[in-house]
C-alpha positions in Angstrom: -59.7 -23.3 55.8 -57.2 -23.4 58.7 -53.9 -21.9 58.1 -50.9 -23.8 59.2 -47.7 -22.2 60.1 -44.4 -24.1 59.7 -41.5 -22.9 61.7 -38.5 -22.0 59.5 -35.6 -24.3 60.3 -32.7 -22.7 62.0 -29.5 -22.2 60.0 -27.4 -25.3 60.1 -23.7 -25.0 60.8 -21.3 -25.9 58.0 -20.8 -29.5 57.5 -17.9 -30.9 59.5 -15.9 -33.9 58.3 -16.2 -36.8 60.6 -12.4 -37.3 60.4 -10.7 -34.9 62.8 -7.8 -34.6 60.4 -10.1 -33.4 57.7 -12.1 -31.2 60.0 -8.9 -29.3 60.8 -8.6 -28.3 57.2 -12.1 -26.9 56.9 -11.7 -23.1 56.8 -14.0 -20.2 56.1 -12.7 -18.1 53.1 -12.6 -14.4 53.8 -14.5 -12.0 51.5 -12.1 -10.0 49.4 -12.5 -7.1 46.8 -11.4 -7.3 43.2 -7.7 -6.5 42.9 -6.1 -5.4 39.6 -3.2 -7.6 38.5 0.3 -6.3 38.6 1.3 -5.2 35.1 5.0 -4.9 33.9 6.0 -1.4 32.8 6.7 -2.6 29.2 3.1 -3.7 28.7 0.4 -1.2 27.6 -2.8 -0.6 29.4 -5.8 1.8 29.2 -5.7 4.4 26.5 -2.2 3.3 25.3 -3.5 -0.3 24.9 -6.5 0.9 22.8 -4.3 3.0 20.6 -1.9 0.1 20.0 -4.9 -2.2 19.2 -6.3 0.4 16.7 -2.8 0.7 15.0 -2.5 -3.0 14.7 -5.9 -3.2 13.1 -4.9 -0.5 10.6 -1.7 -2.4 9.8 -3.7 -5.6 9.3 -6.0 -3.9 6.9 -3.0 -2.5 5.1 -1.5 -5.9 4.6 -4.8 -7.3 3.5 -5.2 -4.5 1.0 -1.7 -4.9 -0.4 -1.9 -8.7 -0.6 -3.8 -8.8 -3.9 -1.9 -6.1 -5.7 0.6 -6.5 -8.5 4.3 -6.8 -7.8 6.7 -4.2 -8.9 9.2 -5.1 -11.5 12.7 -5.5 -10.0 15.9 -6.9 -11.5 18.6 -8.4 -9.3 22.1 -6.8 -9.6 24.2 -8.6 -12.2 21.1 -10.2 -13.8 19.4 -9.9 -17.2 15.7 -10.0 -18.0 13.2 -9.5 -20.8 10.0 -7.4 -20.6 7.2 -6.3 -22.9 5.5 -3.0 -22.2 1.7 -3.2 -22.2 1.2 0.6 -22.2 3.3 3.7 -22.6 1.8 5.5 -25.6 2.9 9.0 -26.8 0.9 12.0 -25.7 -0.6 14.8 -27.9 2.8 16.4 -28.0 4.6 13.3 -29.3 6.2 12.5 -25.9 5.9 9.5 -23.6 2.8 10.1 -21.6 2.6 8.1 -18.3 1.3 8.8 -14.8 3.8 10.4 -12.5 4.1 11.4 -8.8 6.5 11.9 -5.9 7.3 8.9 -3.8 9.1 8.1 -0.6 10.8 4.7 -0.1 11.6 4.0 3.6 12.5 1.0 5.7 9.5 0.2 7.9 9.1 -2.8 10.2 12.1 -4.5 8.5 10.9 -4.0 5.0 11.3 -1.3 2.4 7.9 0.3 1.6 7.0 3.0 -0.8 4.4 5.7 -0.1 3.2 8.7 -2.1 4.4 12.0 -0.8 1.5 14.0 0.8 3.1 17.4 0.5 0.9 18.3 -2.5 1.8 20.1 -5.7 2.4 23.4 -3.9 3.9 21.8 -0.8 1.1 23.3 1.2 0.2 20.0 2.9 2.1 18.2 5.6 4.1 15.1 4.8 5.5 13.1 7.9 8.2 11.6 5.7 9.4 14.9 4.4 9.4 16.2 8.0 11.7 13.3 9.0 14.2 14.5 6.3 13.5 12.0 3.5 13.5 13.4 0.0 10.9 12.0 -2.3 11.7 10.6 -5.8 9.9 11.7 -9.0 8.6 8.5 -10.5 6.4 7.2 -13.3 4.6 3.9 -13.9 3.9 1.6 -16.8 2.7 -2.0 -16.9 5.1 -4.7 -18.3 5.0 -8.4 -18.9 8.0 -10.0 -17.2 9.2 -12.9 -19.3 12.1 -13.9 -16.9 11.4 -17.3 -15.2 11.4 -17.3 -11.4 11.6 -20.5 -9.2 9.6 -20.3 -6.0 11.9 -21.1 -3.1 9.6 -21.8 -0.2 6.0 -22.6 0.7 3.5 -25.1 -0.8 4.5 -24.1 -4.3 8.2 -24.6 -3.8 10.0 -25.5 -7.0 7.2 -24.1 -9.2 8.5 -21.9 -12.1 6.5 -18.8 -12.9 7.0 -16.4 -15.9 5.1 -14.0 -18.1 3.6 -12.2 -15.2 2.2 -8.6 -15.3 4.1 -6.2 -13.1 4.3 -2.5 -12.3 7.2 -0.8 -13.9 7.9 2.1 -11.5 10.9 4.1 -12.7 12.7 7.3 -11.7 13.4 10.4 -13.7 16.6 9.3 -15.5 15.0 6.0 -16.6 12.0 7.9 -17.9 14.3 10.2 -19.9 16.0 7.2 -21.4 12.8 5.4 -22.2 11.2 8.5 -23.7 13.9 8.4 -26.4 12.9 4.8 -27.3 9.2 5.8 -27.2 9.7 8.6 -29.7 11.8 6.4 -32.0 9.3 3.5 -31.8 6.1 5.4 -31.8 5.4 4.6 -28.2 6.5 1.8 -25.9 3.3 -0.2 -25.8 3.9 -3.6 -27.4 7.7 -3.2 -27.3 9.9 -6.0 -26.0 13.3 -5.2 -24.6 16.2 -7.3 -23.2 17.1 -5.6 -19.9 20.3 -5.7 -17.9 21.4 -4.4 -14.5 25.2 -4.6 -14.1 25.3 -3.9 -10.3 23.3 -2.6 -7.3 24.2 1.0 -8.1 22.1 0.9 -11.3 18.3 1.5 -11.2 16.2 -1.4 -9.9 14.3 -1.7 -13.2 17.5 -2.0 -15.2 20.2 0.2 -16.8 20.3 -0.9 -20.4 17.4 -1.6 -22.7 18.0 -3.5 -26.0 15.0 -3.4 -28.4 13.8 -6.9 -29.6 10.5 -6.4 -31.4 7.2 -4.5 -31.3 3.7 -6.0 -31.3 0.8 -4.1 -32.9 -1.9 -5.5 -30.7 -2.3 -6.9 -27.2 -3.8 -10.0 -28.7 -0.6 -10.7 -30.5 1.3 -10.5 -27.2 -1.1 -13.0 -25.7 -0.7 -15.4 -28.6 3.0 -15.1 -28.5 3.3 -16.4 -24.9 0.1 -18.5 -24.7 -1.8 -16.1 -22.4 -5.3 -15.0 -22.1 -6.2 -11.5 -23.3 -6.9 -10.4 -19.7 -3.4 -11.4 -18.7 -1.9 -8.7 -21.0 -4.0 -5.7 -20.0 -2.4 -2.5 -18.6 -3.0 -2.2 -14.8 -5.7 -0.1 -13.2 -3.5 2.3 -11.4 -6.3 3.6 -9.3 -6.6 0.1 -7.7 -2.9 -0.7 -7.6 -1.8 2.5 -5.8 -3.4 3.8 -2.6 -2.9 7.4 -1.5 -2.6 7.7 2.3 -3.2 10.8 4.4 -0.5 12.1 6.8 -2.6 10.7 9.7 -2.8 7.3 8.1 1.0 7.3 7.5 1.7 8.2 11.1 -0.6 5.4 12.3 1.3 3.0 10.1 4.5 4.0 11.9 6.4 6.0 9.3 7.8 8.3 12.0 9.7 5.2 13.3 11.2 4.4 9.9 14.9 4.2 9.5 16.7 7.1 7.8 20.4 7.7 7.3 22.1 11.1 7.9 21.3 12.3 4.4 17.6 11.7 4.9 17.3 8.8 2.5 16.4 5.2 3.5 19.3 3.0 4.7 21.0 0.7 2.2 21.0 -3.0 2.5 18.8 -4.3 -0.3 15.3 -4.1 -1.4 12.5 -6.6 -0.8 11.9 -8.9 -3.7 8.7 -8.2 -5.7 8.3 -11.9 -6.4 7.2 -13.6 -3.2 9.2 -16.7 -2.3 6.4 -18.1 -0.1 3.6 -18.8 -2.5 
């Protein structure tokens, strides 16, 4: 079989427009290397950008983890309320036995947040909040049923009234001393209903005065009284409601940028509501 060889056609010049005016616009683009864009000094790049991204991821996980947790009981200054304790039994020595720890409350990212002190029982571990000069509070926790109605102000459920909700009753040392007296007198606080008042903002956030109303013997009686399910009157699982964060995690969340006054405590100006308005 004969082989045929076909001559490769010569390269053709770039097409030229027939219109002289168009032909004048035809240009050959020069070959250029990749050039990094100019970045303003206030933007982060490289390692700093990666660290910022990781911190934002951590904060997002923090918000996600806190979203489904119970609210803390909080009474507005000058207001009255009514609560029923769902736990708060006496210990083997006949005293009020509740979980206690040391806690910092700081202003972070425009909101007041509370974190457990990481200094440890013997102060051998580091605590970034202590190092910033903030002094932790000795606090204890119980679970209460908040009977005070609350009207949602914003969001899709605006105008809806909620009441009889379980909340975390986190109180400081002086309030614990006061409630311990009631506990000893009533054989424990579990099942006890109190009218609570907070005259002004200088009083504890959980209230200053507690007026005994009645005591229920069983959780089922509390549920029946307010038309609730038995699971709605159970004491909280504190292991799920409170998260202990290491010093490294606290630093990543930005506690070193928290606002402190000259005395080392968080700045005044209010406390974020435990009942969300946007529901």
